[in-house]
C-alpha positions as semicolon CSV with decimal commas, in nm:
position;residue;x (nm);y (nm);z (nm)
1;M;3,559;0,765;-4,826
2;R;3,141;0,849;-4,793
3;K;3,133;0,554;-4,674
4;R;3,386;0,529;-4,420
5;E;3,232;0,859;-4,341
6;N;2,978;0,700;-4,291
7;K;3,070;0,389;-4,165
8;N;3,206;0,699;-3,863
9;T;2,877;0,793;-3,824
10;I;2,677;0,598;-3,792
11;E;2,951;0,417;-3,575
12;V;2,927;0,770;-3,336
13;E;2,521;0,792;-3,366
14;G;2,558;0,423;-3,174
15;L;2,795;0,572;-2,866
16;I;2,521;0,798;-2,784
17;P;2,267;0,606;-2,670
18;R;2,501;0,394;-2,541
19;I;2,662;0,719;-2,303
20;N;2,330;0,765;-2,213
21;E;2,222;0,434;-2,038
22;I;2,552;0,467;-1,868
23;N;2,512;0,759;-1,714
24;V;2,134;0,704;-1,623
25;L;2,317;0,397;-1,454
26;K;2,529;0,550;-1,331
27;R;2,237;0,782;-1,183
28;E;2,058;0,452;-1,088
29;V;2,331;0,296;-0,891
30;F;2,388;0,668;-0,717
31;S;2,089;0,685;-0,635
32;W;2,071;0,277;-0,476
33;I;2,343;0,400;-0,262
34;R;2,260;0,725;-0,134
35;M;1,925;0,566;-0,009
36;I;2,115;0,295;0,162
37;V;2,269;0,462;0,331
38;G;2,002;0,683;0,458
39;V;1,846;0,426;0,639
40;V;2,156;0,278;0,770
41;V;2,168;0,638;0,990
42;V;1,821;0,671;1,013
43;V;1,782;0,327;1,183
44;T;2,160;0,411;1,367
45;L;1,994;0,702;1,523
46;I;1,666;0,557;1,612
47;Q;1,864;0,190;1,784
48;R;2,063;0,531;1,924
49;F;1,810;0,772;2,108
50;V;1,485;0,646;1,998
51;F;1,461;0,263;2,041
52;M;1,757;0,029;2,230
53;S;1,808;-0,328;2,341
54;A;1,888;-0,525;2,653
55;E;1,969;-0,898;2,763
56;V;1,846;-0,878;3,154
57;H;2,100;-1,083;3,325
58;G;2,090;-1,226;3,696
59;R;1,720;-1,271;3,948
60;S;1,676;-1,009;4,072
61;M;1,343;-0,872;3,887
62;Q;1,208;-1,239;3,853
63;P;0,947;-1,286;3,860
64;T;0,822;-0,985;3,627
65;L;1,150;-1,015;3,410
66;E;1,337;-1,354;3,352
67;D;1,750;-1,449;3,312
68;G;1,851;-1,373;2,906
69;E;1,533;-1,255;2,835
70;R;1,544;-0,942;2,589
71;V;1,402;-0,676;2,535
72;I;1,277;-0,284;2,417
73;L;1,442;-0,005;2,566
74;W;1,196;0,316;2,493
75;S;1,489;0,657;2,550
76;L;1,372;0,922;2,390
77;L;1,249;1,210;2,598
78;Y;1,197;0,966;2,847
79;S;1,117;1,104;3,247
80;P;1,086;0,853;3,463
81;S;0,767;0,763;3,691
82;H;0,660;0,519;3,998
83;T;0,700;0,098;3,893
84;D;0,823;0,217;3,623
85;I;1,110;-0,084;3,468
86;I;1,453;0,005;3,375
87;I;1,763;-0,036;3,242
88;M;2,033;0,132;3,425
89;E;2,439;0,205;3,397
90;H;2,609;0,096;3,764
91;T;2,918;0,324;3,840
92;T;3,143;0,001;3,780
93;G;2,987;0,069;3,411
94;E;2,750;-0,247;3,367
95;N;2,394;-0,293;3,320
96;Y;2,125;-0,304;3,559
97;V;1,737;-0,399;3,528
98;K;1,548;-0,224;3,820
99;R;1,200;-0,086;3,884
100;V;1,215;0,267;4,015
101;I;1,000;0,279;4,294
102;G;1,035;0,691;4,379
103;V;1,105;0,983;4,248
104;P;1,217;1,345;4,367
105;G;1,039;1,451;4,649
106;D;0,927;1,094;4,794
107;Q;0,983;1,003;5,198
108;V;1,100;0,639;5,094
109;V;1,010;0,407;5,396
110;F;0,973;0,084;5,416
111;Q;0,859;-0,136;5,744
112;N;0,720;-0,470;5,785
113;G;0,740;-0,531;5,463
114;N;0,532;-0,303;5,397
115;L;0,615;0,024;5,095
116;Y;0,490;0,376;5,272
117;L;0,574;0,659;5,030
118;N;0,541;1,044;5,155
119;G;0,319;0,862;5,437
120;I;0,119;0,646;5,225
121;L;0,086;0,251;5,181
122;V;0,171;0,198;4,800
123;D;0,048;-0,229;4,679
124;E;0,354;-0,386;4,545
125;P;0,211;-0,629;4,312
126;F;0,479;-0,758;4,114
127;I;0,729;-0,850;4,450
128;V;0,680;-1,276;4,566
129;D;0,844;-1,167;4,939
130;S;0,803;-0,815;4,988
131;L;0,935;-0,907;5,383
132;A;1,288;-0,979;5,175
133;T;1,295;-0,556;5,138
134;G;1,362;-0,511;5,461
135;H;1,357;-0,228;5,698
136;F;1,491;0,058;5,635
137;R;1,378;0,481;5,555
138;L;1,532;0,668;5,287
139;E;1,808;0,811;5,502
140;D;1,981;0,444;5,585
141;V;1,986;0,453;5,221
142;C;2,073;0,805;5,070
143;Q;2,409;0,867;4,989
144;F;2,351;1,253;5,049
145;Q;2,397;1,448;5,430
146;D;2,035;1,532;5,553
147;C;1,812;1,299;5,288
148;D;1,451;1,294;5,431
149;V;1,318;1,314;5,032
150;I;1,453;1,238;4,743
151;P;1,702;1,521;4,582
152;R;1,602;1,621;4,247
153;G;1,738;1,388;3,918
154;Y;1,826;1,141;4,183
155;F;1,559;0,782;4,184
156;F;1,535;0,554;4,407
157;V;1,567;0,162;4,242
158;L;1,475;-0,176;4,396
159;G;1,460;-0,558;4,181
160;D;1,128;-0,740;4,190
161;N;1,291;-1,037;4,301
162;R;1,423;-0,841;4,707
163;G;1,600;-1,140;4,829
164;S;1,836;-1,155;4,496
165;S;1,933;-0,796;4,382
166;E;2,150;-0,571;4,501
167;D;1,995;-0,207;4,376
168;S;1,927;0,117;4,598
169;R;1,971;-0,032;4,952
170;S;2,335;-0,118;4,793
171;F;2,441;0,153;4,610
172;G;2,253;0,417;4,685
173;L;2,008;0,645;4,442
174;V;2,037;0,608;4,039
175;H;2,109;0,940;3,866
176;E;1,916;1,048;3,607
177;S;2,186;1,069;3,424
178;Q;2,271;0,681;3,461
179;I;1,885;0,577;3,351
180;Q;1,931;0,428;2,984
181;G;1,550;0,410;2,922
182;R;1,218;0,272;2,970
183;V;1,134;-0,129;2,967
184;V;0,830;-0,138;2,750
185;W;0,883;-0,517;2,531
186;R;0,978;-0,799;2,600
187;F;1,105;-1,007;2,230
188;W;1,307;-1,291;2,387
189;P;1,107;-1,575;2,442
190;F;0,823;-1,653;2,184
191;D;0,625;-1,767;2,456
192;R;0,703;-1,445;2,710
193;F;0,686;-1,224;2,386
194;G;0,448;-0,876;2,482
195;S;0,467;-0,530;2,687
196;V;0,632;-0,548;3,014
197;E;0,478;-0,401;3,320
């Protein structure tokens, strides 16, 4: 009988280290799962609220951006400025890529292919055919009455390829809530990889 007790004691003592090993393994597996879930949550939040990616569709931003190029947007605490390239949500739900021309408080006039902001001639080296812009004043394209300057919270946007762009000339001013972010980087195709101005 003693042998049995010793044998049983030995068997029970042999189980204790195994149980401890299993508990350690469980803790390590749960630790890895928590870390992976945490990384997925952080990456998702960053992608949703800080950086986003988008694909350019169409020719409206040529030669700056070409059809099919992929870009990264900065969206966290972003406030649009003159000449920023943005992605905006059109009222149809489609995303458009455009350049900010006028900001709240600006008076915008196009005359003889030249942009005048607040009465000052502005150089636009990013466009190929300035005459394609046409002649108009802000009042001609603004969706509000008495629109001699851009109202607070609204922006005037145009495509760089003015002859092939649907922009504020056709759909009016863009509300800040429609702007998803500023295009800061082109990552596809690789031969045009780099910052976007």
